[in-house]
C-alpha positions in Angstrom: 28.1 -54.4 58.9 30.1 -55.1 62.4 30.3 -58.8 61.4 31.0 -58.1 57.7 34.3 -55.8 59.2 35.1 -58.7 61.6 35.6 -61.3 58.5 37.4 -58.6 56.6 39.6 -58.0 59.6 40.0 -61.8 60.0 40.6 -62.1 56.4 43.5 -59.4 56.1 44.9 -61.5 59.5 44.7 -64.8 57.8 46.8 -63.0 54.5 44.5 -63.4 51.9 45.5 -60.9 49.4 42.5 -58.7 49.0 38.9 -57.7 50.6 36.3 -56.8 48.0 33.2 -54.9 48.9 30.6 -54.1 46.2 27.5 -51.4 45.5 24.3 -52.3 45.2 21.1 -51.0 45.4 17.0 -52.0 46.8 18.3 -55.8 47.3 19.0 -57.8 50.2 21.8 -59.7 49.2 24.5 -56.8 49.5 23.7 -54.3 51.8 26.5 -51.5 50.4 24.7 -48.7 49.1 28.0 -46.5 49.2 31.2 -48.7 49.0 33.5 -45.8 49.3 32.2 -45.0 52.7 32.4 -48.3 53.8 36.0 -48.9 52.5 37.3 -45.8 54.2 35.9 -47.9 57.9 38.2 -50.9 56.4 41.2 -48.7 55.9 41.1 -48.5 59.6 40.5 -52.1 60.3 42.4 -53.7 57.3 46.1 -53.5 57.6 47.9 -55.0 55.0 45.8 -56.3 52.3 44.4 -54.5 49.2 40.8 -53.4 49.4 39.1 -53.9 46.5 35.7 -51.7 45.3 34.2 -54.2 43.3 32.7 -51.9 42.3 31.2 -48.2 42.3 28.1 -48.2 39.7 29.7 -45.1 37.5 27.1 -44.7 35.2 24.4 -43.5 37.5 27.4 -41.4 39.4 29.8 -38.3 39.3 32.8 -39.9 37.4 34.6 -36.8 39.0 33.6 -37.7 42.3 34.3 -41.1 42.0 37.9 -40.4 40.9 37.8 -38.2 44.3 36.7 -40.7 46.3 38.8 -43.6 45.2 42.1 -41.4 45.5 41.3 -39.9 48.4 40.9 -44.0 49.7 44.0 -45.2 47.9 45.9 -42.0 50.1 44.4 -43.0 53.0 45.3 -46.9 52.6 48.5 -46.1 51.4 48.2 -47.1 48.0 46.6 -50.1 48.4 42.8 -49.7 46.5 41.9 -51.6 43.7 38.9 -50.1 41.4 36.7 -51.6 40.3 33.7 -50.5 38.0 30.2 -51.7 37.2 27.1 -50.8 35.2 24.9 -52.0 37.8 21.9 -53.9 37.7 18.3 -52.7 35.8 16.3 -52.3 39.3 19.5 -50.1 39.9 18.4 -47.6 37.3 15.4 -46.7 38.6 16.7 -46.5 42.0 18.3 -43.6 40.4 16.5 -42.4 37.3 19.0 -43.7 35.0 18.0 -44.4 31.3 19.2 -48.1 30.7 19.4 -48.2 27.4 22.3 -45.4 28.0 23.5 -47.4 30.6 26.7 -48.8 28.2 27.4 -45.7 26.8 27.8 -43.6 30.0 29.7 -46.5 31.8 32.2 -46.6 29.0 32.7 -42.6 29.1 32.8 -42.4 32.6 35.7 -45.3 33.0 37.5 -43.2 30.5 36.9 -39.9 32.2 38.1 -41.1 35.8 41.1 -43.0 34.1 41.9 -39.2 32.9 41.1 -37.6 36.2 43.9 -39.7 37.5 46.6 -39.3 35.4 46.3 -35.6 34.0 49.3 -33.9 35.7 47.4 -30.6 34.9 43.5 -29.6 35.1 41.6 -30.4 31.8 38.3 -30.3 30.6 36.0 -33.1 29.4 33.5 -32.6 26.5 31.6 -35.9 26.0 28.0 -36.9 25.2 27.0 -37.5 28.9 29.7 -35.5 30.7 30.7 -32.3 30.9 33.2 -30.4 33.0 35.0 -26.9 32.0 38.3 -28.2 34.5 38.9 -30.9 36.2 42.3 -31.7 38.9 41.7 -34.0 41.7 43.4 -33.6 45.2 44.9 -35.6 46.4 46.4 -38.0 43.7 46.3 -41.3 44.0 49.5 -42.8 45.9 49.3 -45.8 43.1 50.9 -44.5 39.8 49.8 -43.7 37.4 46.5 -44.6 38.7 45.1 -47.5 40.6 44.3 -50.4 38.8 40.8 -50.9 37.5 38.5 -53.9 37.0 35.1 -54.1 34.9 32.7 -56.6 34.9 33.2 -58.4 31.0 30.6 -61.1 30.8 28.7 -59.4 27.7 31.3 -59.6 24.5 30.5 -56.0 23.9 32.0 -55.3 27.8 34.8 -57.9 27.5 35.8 -56.5 23.7 35.9 -52.7 25.3 37.6 -53.7 28.3 40.5 -55.9 25.9 40.7 -52.3 23.6 41.0 -50.1 26.4 43.6 -52.1 29.0 41.0 -52.6 31.4 41.5 -55.9 33.8 38.8 -58.0 33.7 36.1 -59.4 36.1 33.5 -62.3 36.2 31.3 -63.0 38.7 27.0 -64.5 38.3 28.3 -66.7 35.9 29.9 -70.2 34.4 32.8 -71.5 34.0 32.2 -72.2 29.9 30.5 -68.4 29.8 33.6 -67.0 31.4 35.9 -68.8 29.4 34.0 -67.4 26.3 34.1 -63.9 27.4 38.4 -64.4 28.7 38.4 -65.5 24.8 36.9 -62.5 23.7 38.8 -60.3 25.9 42.1 -61.9 25.0 41.3 -61.2 20.9 40.7 -57.7 21.8 43.3 -57.0 23.6 45.7 -58.6 20.8 44.1 -56.2 18.5 44.9 -53.2 20.9 48.8 -54.5 20.9 48.8 -55.5 24.0 48.5 -59.2 26.1 46.9 -59.3 29.4 48.4 -61.6 31.9 46.8 -63.5 34.7 46.4 -60.7 36.9 44.1 -59.1 34.4 41.6 -61.8 35.2 39.2 -62.1 38.3 36.5 -64.9 38.6 34.2 -64.3 41.9 32.5 -67.7 43.0 31.6 -69.2 46.4 33.6 -71.3 49.0 33.6 -73.6 51.8 36.2 -75.4 53.0 36.2 -78.2 56.0 38.4 -81.0 57.2 36.8 -84.0 55.1 35.1 -83.7 51.6 32.1 -85.6 53.8 32.1 -82.6 56.5 32.1 -79.9 53.8 29.1 -81.4 52.0 27.1 -81.8 55.6 27.6 -78.3 55.9 26.2 -77.5 53.0 23.0 -80.1 53.5 23.0 -77.7 57.3 22.8 -74.8 55.3 19.9 -76.3 52.9 18.1 -77.9 55.8 17.9 -74.2 57.5 16.8 -72.4 54.5 14.3 -74.9 53.8 13.2 -74.0 57.4 12.9 -70.2 56.6 15.7 -69.3 58.2 17.2 -66.0 57.1 20.6 -67.5 56.4 20.4 -67.9 53.0 23.4 -69.6 50.4 24.9 -66.8 48.7 25.1 -68.8 45.5 21.6 -70.1 45.7 20.6 -66.7 46.2 22.1 -65.0 43.2 20.4 -67.7 41.5 17.1 -66.6 43.1 17.3 -63.0 42.0 18.4 -63.8 38.4 15.8 -65.6 38.1 13.5 -62.5 38.4 15.1 -60.7 35.6 16.7 -58.8 38.2 20.1 -58.7 36.0 18.3 -58.1 32.7 16.2 -58.6 30.1 17.8 -61.6 28.2 16.0 -64.5 29.8 18.0 -67.1 28.0 21.4 -66.2 28.9 20.1 -65.3 32.4 19.4 -69.2 32.4 22.7 -70.2 31.1 24.3 -68.0 33.5 22.8 -69.3 36.8 19.0 -70.3 36.8 17.9 -73.9 37.3 21.9 -74.9 38.7 21.2 -75.7 42.2 22.4 -79.0 42.3 25.9 -79.1 44.2 27.3 -81.2 41.4 26.1 -78.9 38.5 27.6 -75.8 40.3 30.5 -77.9 41.0 30.9 -78.8 37.3 30.1 -75.4 35.9 32.9 -73.4 38.2 30.1 -71.5 40.5 31.6 -73.1 43.8 34.5 -74.6 45.4 33.7 -76.6 48.2 35.5 -80.3 49.9 38.6 -80.4 51.7 41.9 -78.4 51.2 43.1 -81.1 48.3 39.7 -81.1 46.9 39.1 -77.4 46.6 42.7 -76.6 45.5 42.3 -79.1 42.4 39.0 -77.3 41.8 40.6 -73.9 42.2 43.7 -75.1 39.6 41.2 -76.5 36.7 39.5 -73.2 36.5 42.4 -71.1 36.8 43.7 -73.8 34.0 40.6 -72.8 31.6 40.7 -69.4 32.3 43.9 -67.7 33.0 42.7 -66.7 35.9 45.2 -65.0 38.6 42.8 -64.1 41.2 40.2 -65.5 42.9 37.1 -63.5 44.4 35.4 -65.6 47.2 32.7 -65.3 48.5 31.5 -67.9 51.8 29.7 -70.0 50.3 26.9 -69.7 53.2 27.0 -68.5 56.8 27.4 -71.3 59.5 28.9 -69.1 62.3 32.0 -71.2 63.3 31.9 -73.3 60.6 32.6 -70.5 57.7 35.2 -68.4 60.2 37.0 -72.6 59.9 36.7 -72.3 56.3 38.1 -69.0 56.2 40.9 -70.2 57.8 41.6 -73.5 56.1 42.0 -71.8 52.8 44.2 -69.6 54.2 46.5 -71.8 55.4 46.1 -75.1 53.6 45.1 -73.8 50.3 46.8 -70.4 49.0 49.8 -71.1 50.0 49.6 -74.1 47.0 48.2 -71.6 44.9 51.0 -69.0 45.0 53.5 -71.4 45.2 51.7 -72.7 42.1 51.5 -70.0 39.8 52.9 -66.9 42.0 49.0 -65.8 43.0 
């Protein structure tokens, strides 16, 4: 955790707009069972950037408690919280003994209840299918009004349509550029039917990245990381690890769609083409980022270091911040 806090502090100092964390359970690739606790620590380390919870697994939690905790974090950070909300993965339903067949319905009701808790100026009651509260009135109120920005995962057709209908921002992760393009199209169509038009700031795309002084050095770093994995090092490339986990069924039972999303795409050239990673010199990575933004209309990249190589990873973060990020901001005000 101390290493993570140090990287978040560095990202803040380098000028990144956001730092992000998420909730997962009983898995080796995201050791954050309670992101609100970690975010509380981050408010004391990250002084400028927004702190994005991407996000809380709301079908498995008390939604009023989530609303209270996020509102408190928004106060502690003086209005710098982004509220991501997720359904969770099948193994996490086992963790909390929740019915996976009810996951989507519970998620949708919980999200609407949380938003109502943030925006209702007087105490109110809630009687839904899954949640019932006689009187809700959270304190403190969020600093951001009417509420912190809300993001949800929208890779499935149902989720993308729900986000569009309800004016919720769309997040896309552990996917490919072609599938993300389909999801954004569904999202924009549902939003249009609901009478509003999403901006690029309503679309987030998560992927791995690594920037080096040259393309050759970036590829050498990639090979060095691969060699460490082959030797049995505990240092694992995030993208390869997520692909491996997806292959076990961790992300759900739809094996065909899992295969389209991540399984089988271990070759670097394939992952670059599919938009699962950005890697190269600053000029190369800038071109890769601009291609993804043009295709998706995405205004936000949620970037994960593609692999952990100590100083090389820190150098990559610094290179992106100084050589790539300013040009992205100049070209599209991101």
